[in-house]
N, C-alpha and C positions, 0 to 999 in steps of 0.2 A: 249253357251253364245254369241259367235260371230254371229251365225246365227240368234239368237233372236234379237240382236242389229241391224243387217242388216234389219230384218223384221220391227223393229220399225222405222228405218229411211226411209224405202221404203216398205210399206205394200203389194204392188202388187207383187206377186211371179213371174209373167211373166216379169215384168220390171226388177226385180232383176236378173233373168236369162239372159236377154238381156245385162244388164250392165256387168255381169260376163264374158260373151262371148267377149264383146268389150274390156274389160281389158286384156283378154288373147291374142287376135289376133290383136289388134291395139295398137299403141303407145299412143293413147289418148282415153278418154271416152267422148262421146257426152254429152252436157249439160243436166243435169237431169231436167226432166219436171214433175211437180206435178199437181194434180187435180185443185189446186187453180190457176195455170197458165191458164188453159183452162176456168175455171169459170170466171176469171178476164177478159179474152179476150171476152167472150160471153156477159158479163155485159156491157163492153165498147161498143161493137157493138150494143147491144140492146138500150143502152142509146143514141147513135148517131142516131139510127133509130127513136126513140121517139122525138129526138131533144135535143141537149145538152143545149139549152137555156131554156127548160122547167124544172120544178121542178123535176119531176120524172126522166126525161132523165139525168139531171145533177147529181142526186143522184146515178143513176145506174153507170154512168161513174166514179164517185168518189169511189163507192164501188168496181168497177172493178179494178181501179188503186191500191186500198189498197190490194185487193186479189193478184195482181201481186207482190206487195212489200212483202207480206207475203210469197209468193213462193220464192222470192229472198232471204229472211231471212232464209227460210228453206234450200235453196241450200247452203248458207254459213255455216249454222249449220252442215249439212251433210258432207260437205267437211272437216271442222275442226275435227269433230268426227272421220271420216274415216282416216284422216292423223295422228291424235294424239292419237287415242285409238284403233280402229279396226286393222289398219295395224301393229302396234307393237305387239298386242296380237296374230294376225295371224302368224307373223314372229316367235314368240316364240313357238307357237303350232306346226308349220310346220317344224321347225328346232331343236331348243334346246330341246323341250319337247319330240319329237320323238327320239332324241339321248339318252335322259335319259331313256326312256322306253326300248330302244334297249340294253343299257348297263346294266340295271337292270335285264333284261331277261337273258343276257349273264352271269351275276353274279350268278343268280339262277342255271344256267346250270353248272357253275364251282363248285358251292357248292354241287350239286348232284354228280358230278364226284368225288369230294373229299370224300364224304360220301361212295361212292362205293369202293374207294381204301382203306379207313379206315376199312371198313367191310371185305374187301379182306385180309387185313393184319391180322385181328383177326383170320381168318380161315387158314392163310398160314402155310404150313408145314415148318419145319426148313430149308430144302434145297431150298425153294423158298422165304423165308422170306426176304433175303437181296435184291433180285430183286424187291420185292413189296415195300420195304422201299425206294428204289431209285425212284420207280414210284410215291410213296406218296410225296417225296420231290419235284418232278417236278410239280405234280398236286397242291401241296400247294403253290408253287411259283406263279403259274398261277392264283390261286384263290386270293392270296394276291394282286397281280398286278391289277386284275379286281376289287377287293374290293376298292383299293385306287382310281382307275379311277372313279368308281361310287360315292365314297364319295366326291371327288372334284366337280363332276358335281352337286351333291345335295347341296353342300355348296354354289355353284354359284347361286342356285335358290334364296337364300335369297337376294342377290343383285338385281336379276331380279324382285323379288316381290316389292322392293323399287321403281324400275323403273316403274312397272305397277301401283303402287299406285299413282305416279305422273301423269301417263296417265289417271287414273280414276278421279283424281282431275281436270285434263284438261277437261274431259268430263263433269263433274258436272258444271264447270265454263261456258263451251260452252252452256250447256242446260239452265242455269240460264240467260245468256245473250240473248239467243234465245227467251225465253218466255217473258223476259223484253221488248225486241224489239217488239214482237207481241202485247203485252199489249199496248205499246205506240202507235203503228200503229192503233189498234182498237179504242183507246181513241181519237186519232185525227180524225178518220173516223166518230166516233159518234158525235163529235163536229161539223164537217163539215155538216153532215146530219141535225143537229139541225138548222144550219144557213140556209140551203137550204129550210127546212120545214118552217122556220119562214118567209123567203122571199116569198115563194109560198103562204103562208096564207095571207101575206100582199097584194099580187097582187090580190087575189081572193076577198078580203074584199071590200065592196061598198064604 
C-alpha cells in the first residue's frame, strides 16, 4: 500500500528511486519537479516568443503560469501526504509491525517446544518422569512469558489503528483540498482565456 501510494504521488519510477536515494544519503530532498512544471515553463517561453501582447502569446503565458501553480499545489499535496500518512505508516511497518511478526514467530516456536515436552512426558518412564516434569515447567514458563509479550503487542495495535485512521483522514482532507485548489485554478484560467479571446476578437473586428 505504501509503494502504491508513492506511485500515485510520483508515477515516474526513476524519479521515485532518485528521491529515495536522496532521502537516505542527504539531510534534505531536492524540490520535487512534476511534468506540469516543465509544461508551464515551455508554455511561458513559447508565449513570450509569440509576444505576450498578442492574444495567443498572452494565452500561452497565462496557461503556463497556471500549470506552474498546479505543480506547486501538487508539491504541497505530496509533502502533506508524505508527512502525515506515508511516514507514519512506514514507521509502523518498519518497526512495530516487524517486532510483532518476530514475537509471533517466537511464540510459535515456544508452542512447538511445549508440545514436544508434553509428548515426551507422555512417553516418559517412571525413572525419568520427574526430570521431564521439571523440563515441562521451565518450557511452560517460557511459553507463558512469550504469550504475554505477544498479547500486549497485539493489544497495542488497536491504539495504532486509531492513529492510522487519523492519518487516513488527514490524507483524505489533503486530497480534497488539492483537487479543490486545482479546480479553482483551472476555473480562473478558463475565465482569463475567455477575456483574452474576447479582447483578441475585438481587435480583429473591422
